KOLKOL-576047 format. One record per residue (C-alpha): residue number from 0; residue in one letter; x negated, y, z negated. Coordinates in Angstrom, 1 decimal, padded with zeros to 4 digits. Each point is the difference from the previous one (the first is absolute). Example, Ala and Ser with C-alpha at 12.3 -4.5 7.8 and 13.67 -1.06 7.14 Angstrom:
% residues 2
   seq   type     east    north       up
     0      a   -012.3   -004.5   -007.8
     1      s   -001.4    003.4    000.7
//
This chain:
% residues 223
   seq   type     east    north       up
     0      m    069.6   -168.4    117.9
     1      n    000.8   -002.9   -002.3
     2      a   -001.2    000.3   -003.5
     3      t   -002.9   -002.3   -000.8
     4      r    000.5   -001.9   -003.2
     5      i   -003.0   -000.3   -002.4
     6      a   -000.4   -003.5   -001.1
     7      p   -000.4   -000.6   -003.8
     8      m   -003.2   -001.5   -001.3
     9      a   -000.4   -003.6    001.1
    10      l    000.7   -002.5   -002.7
    11      y   -003.5   -001.4    000.0
    12      q   -001.4    003.5   -000.5
    13      e    002.1    000.5   -003.1
    14      v   -001.0   -003.4   -001.3
    15      a   -003.7    000.8    000.6
    16      e    000.4    003.3   -001.9
    17      r    001.6   -001.8   -003.0
    18      l   -002.7   -002.6    000.0
    19      r   -002.7    002.6    000.3
    20      e    001.4    001.9   -003.0
    21      r    000.0   -003.3   -002.0
    22      i   -003.6   -000.7    001.0
    23      f   -001.2    003.5   -001.0
    24      a    001.8   -000.3   -003.3
    25      h   -001.7   -003.4   -000.5
    26      e    003.3   -001.8   -000.4
    27      l   -001.4   -002.2    002.8
    28      k   -003.6   -000.4   -001.3
    29      p   -003.1   -000.5    002.1
    30      g   -000.4   -003.6    001.0
    31      a    003.7   -000.8   -000.7
    32      w    001.8   -002.3    002.4
    33      i    002.9    001.6    001.8
    34      d    003.1   -002.2   -000.6
    35      e    001.9    000.6    003.2
    36      q    003.0   -002.0   -001.1
    37      a    000.4    002.0   -003.2
    38      l   -000.4    003.3    001.8
    39      t    002.6   -000.8    002.6
    40      e    002.4   -000.9   -002.7
    41      h   -000.9    003.1   -002.1
    42      y    000.5    002.4    002.9
    43      g    002.9   -001.9    001.7
    44      i   -001.8   -000.3    003.3
    45      s   -001.2   -002.7    002.4
    46      r   -003.6   -001.0    000.4
    47      t   -000.4    001.8    003.4
    48      p    000.0    003.6   -001.4
    49      l   -002.1   -001.1   -003.0
    50      r   -002.7   -001.6    002.2
    51      e    000.0    003.1    002.2
    52      a   -000.5    002.1   -003.2
    53      l   -002.9   -002.3   -001.1
    54      k   -001.6    000.5    003.4
    55      v    000.1    003.8   -000.5
    56      l   -001.6   -000.4   -003.5
    57      a   -002.6   -002.3    001.4
    58      s   -001.0    002.6    002.6
    59      e   -000.5    002.4   -002.8
    60      g   -002.2   -002.5   -001.9
    61      l    002.5   -000.2   -002.9
    62      v    000.8   -003.7    000.5
    63      t   -001.9   -002.9    001.5
    64      l    001.7   -002.6    002.2
    65      k   -001.6   -003.4   -000.4
    66      p    000.9   -002.8    002.5
    67      r    002.0   -002.8   -001.5
    68      r   -000.4    001.6   -003.5
    69      g    002.3    003.0    000.2
    70      c   -000.5    003.7   -000.8
    71      y   -001.9    001.4   -003.0
    72      v   -000.5    003.5   -001.4
    73      t   -003.6    001.0    001.0
    74      e   -002.6   -000.2   -002.7
    75      i   -002.5    002.8    000.2
    76      s   -003.6   -000.6   -001.3
    77      e   -002.6    002.3   -001.1
    78      r   -001.8   -000.5    003.2
    79      d    003.2    000.8    001.9
    80      l    000.2    003.3   -001.9
    81      d   -003.7    000.8    000.7
    82      e    000.6   -000.5    003.7
    83      i    003.3    001.9    000.1
    84      f   -001.3    003.0   -001.9
    85      t   -003.0    000.1    002.4
    86      v    002.3    000.3    003.0
    87      m    002.3    002.4   -001.9
    88      g   -002.9    002.3   -000.7
    89      l   -001.0    000.1    003.7
    90      l    003.6    000.6    001.2
    91      e    001.0    002.6   -002.7
    92      g   -003.4    001.7    000.5
    93      q    000.7    000.4    003.7
    94      c    003.5    001.4   -000.9
    95      a   -001.6    002.6   -002.2
    96      r   -002.5    000.9    002.7
    97      d    002.7    000.3    002.7
    98      a    002.3    001.9   -002.4
    99      t   -002.7    002.5   -000.9
   100      r   -000.6    000.8    003.6
   101      t    003.7    000.4    001.0
   102      a    001.8    001.2   -003.1
   103      r    002.0    003.2    000.3
   104      p    000.1    002.6   -002.8
   105      a    003.5   -001.3   -000.9
   106      d   -001.4   -003.6   -000.2
   107      l   -002.7    001.1   -002.4
   108      k    002.5    001.9   -002.1
   109      q    002.0   -003.2   -000.4
   110      l   -003.1   -002.0   -001.0
   111      e   -000.7    002.7   -002.6
   112      k    003.6   -000.3   -001.3
   113      i   -000.3   -003.8   -000.3
   114      h   -003.4    000.4   -001.7
   115      a    001.6    002.3   -002.6
   116      e    002.4   -002.8   -000.8
   117      l   -003.0   -002.3   -000.6
   118      e   -001.5    002.6   -002.3
   119      q    003.2    000.3   -001.9
   120      a    000.5   -003.7   -000.4
   121      a   -003.6   -000.5   -001.1
   122      s    000.2    002.8   -002.6
   123      s    003.1   -001.7   -001.5
   124      g   -001.4   -003.5    000.2
   125      d    002.9   -001.0    002.3
   126      i   -001.4   -003.1    001.8
   127      n    003.1   -000.7    002.0
   128      g    000.3    003.7    001.1
   129      f   -003.7    000.0    000.9
   130      f    000.5   -003.2    002.0
   131      e    002.9    001.5    002.0
   132      a   -001.9    003.2    000.7
   133      n   -003.1   -002.0    001.0
   134      q    002.1   -001.9    002.5
   135      a    001.5    003.2    001.3
   136      f   -003.5    001.5    000.4
   137      h   -001.3   -002.9    002.0
   138      h    003.2   -000.2    002.2
   139      e   -000.3    003.7    000.7
   140      v   -003.6   -000.3    001.1
   141      q    001.1   -002.9    002.3
   142      r    002.9    002.1    001.4
   143      i   -002.3    002.9    000.8
   144      a   -002.5   -002.4    001.7
   145      d    002.8   -001.0    002.2
   146      n   -001.3   -003.4    001.1
   147      r    002.9   -002.5   -000.3
   148      w   -002.2   -003.0    000.5
   149      l   -002.3    000.9   -002.9
   150      q    003.1    000.7   -002.1
   151      h    001.6   -003.3    000.8
   152      v   -003.1   -002.0   -000.9
   153      i   -000.5    001.9   -003.2
   154      e    003.6   -000.5   -001.0
   155      d   -000.3   -003.8    000.6
   156      l   -003.2   -000.2   -002.0
   157      r    001.5    001.9   -002.9
   158      k    002.9   -002.5   -000.1
   159      v   -002.6   -002.8   -000.4
   160      i   -001.8    001.9   -002.8
   161      k    003.3    000.1   -001.9
   162      l   -000.3   -003.8   -000.4
   163      s   -002.7    000.7   -002.5
   164      r    001.2   -000.2   -003.6
   165      h   -002.0    003.0   -001.1
   166      h    000.1    003.8    000.7
   167      s   -003.2    002.0    000.1
   168      l    001.5    003.0   -001.9
   169      f    000.3   -002.2   -003.1
   170      s   -003.8   -000.3   -000.1
   171      d   -001.5    002.2   -002.8
   172      g   -000.9    003.4    001.4
   173      r    001.2   -000.8    003.5
   174      l    002.8    002.6    000.1
   175      e   -002.4    002.8   -000.8
   176      q   -002.6   -001.4    002.5
   177      s    002.7   -000.3    002.7
   178      l    001.0    003.6   -000.6
   179      t   -003.6    001.2    000.4
   180      e   -000.3   -001.9    003.2
   181      h    003.2    001.5    001.4
   182      r   -001.3    003.5   -000.8
   183      r   -003.1   -000.8    002.1
   184      i    002.1   -001.3    002.9
   185      l    002.2    003.1   -000.1
   186      k   -002.9    002.3   -000.3
   187      a   -001.7   -001.5    003.1
   188      m    003.2    000.2    002.0
   189      l    000.6    003.6   -001.0
   190      a   -003.6    000.8    001.1
   191      r    000.6   -001.9    003.3
   192      d   -002.9   -002.2   -000.8
   193      a    001.0   -003.2    001.8
   194      d   -003.1   -002.0   -000.9
   195      d    000.4    000.6   -003.7
   196      a    003.7   -000.6    000.1
   197      d   -000.7   -003.4    001.6
   198      l   -002.7   -000.8   -002.6
   199      a    002.0    001.2   -002.9
   200      m    003.0   -002.1    001.0
   201      r   -002.1   -003.2    000.6
   202      e   -001.6    000.5   -003.5
   203      h    003.4    000.5   -001.5
   204      i    001.3   -003.3    001.4
   205      a   -003.2   -001.8   -001.1
   206      s    000.5    001.4   -003.5
   207      g    003.5   -001.4   -000.1
   208      r   -001.3   -003.4    000.8
   209      k   -002.6    000.1   -002.7
   210      a    002.7    001.0   -002.5
   211      l    002.1   -003.0    001.0
   212      a   -003.1   -002.3   -000.4
   213      r   -000.6    001.3   -003.5
   214      i    003.6   -000.7   -001.0
   215      a   -000.2   -003.6    001.5
   216      a   -003.3   -000.6   -001.8
   217      s    001.2    001.2   -003.4
   218      r    003.2   -002.1    000.2
   219      t   -002.1   -003.1    001.0
   220      e   -002.2    000.5   -003.0
   221      a    003.0    000.4   -002.3
   222      a    001.7   -003.2    001.3
//
């Protein structure tokens, strides 16, 4: 049998990943026009892989293609965030419900381990560490739920949320509040209470949205 060669990542996928990183870092700011000529020169590529990359980012909601006007980094409004977090709450709540019903003892042990990292980060005031453990906790719940379609939509929505200039954990008291909410989610899952796990997760997502709104409001007042 002849060996099957594994093709390297397509060029447009690599370009999409680099642009995605620049968008998340706000090097390419929301509302900014994408200068295709400058990017082709910067990366030493033709327009074909760049345009394919932009189509990928458009499908993720990170850029907006406007006929005869070009491509722009998507601007996300407060209304957009309201709507996205509403959907996120429903989807992640369903993940928590499904995971509670299907989790094996080893799965719950892993969640407890990740939660311990949340506790440690919170006690030391490590916002970055808390953020990473928070992401790991949510990803683990989604993995246990084992619904790839739910996970795919959640991942795309989280990419769009990253367009926001603010992070909820920087809101006063949000880290401690988030930790309390995670404790409730974990407690419900350990008790195999799918209804409460669903509700606790949805309320946790809603609290994150409220924290973002407070940050946006305070910065608007200060401007």
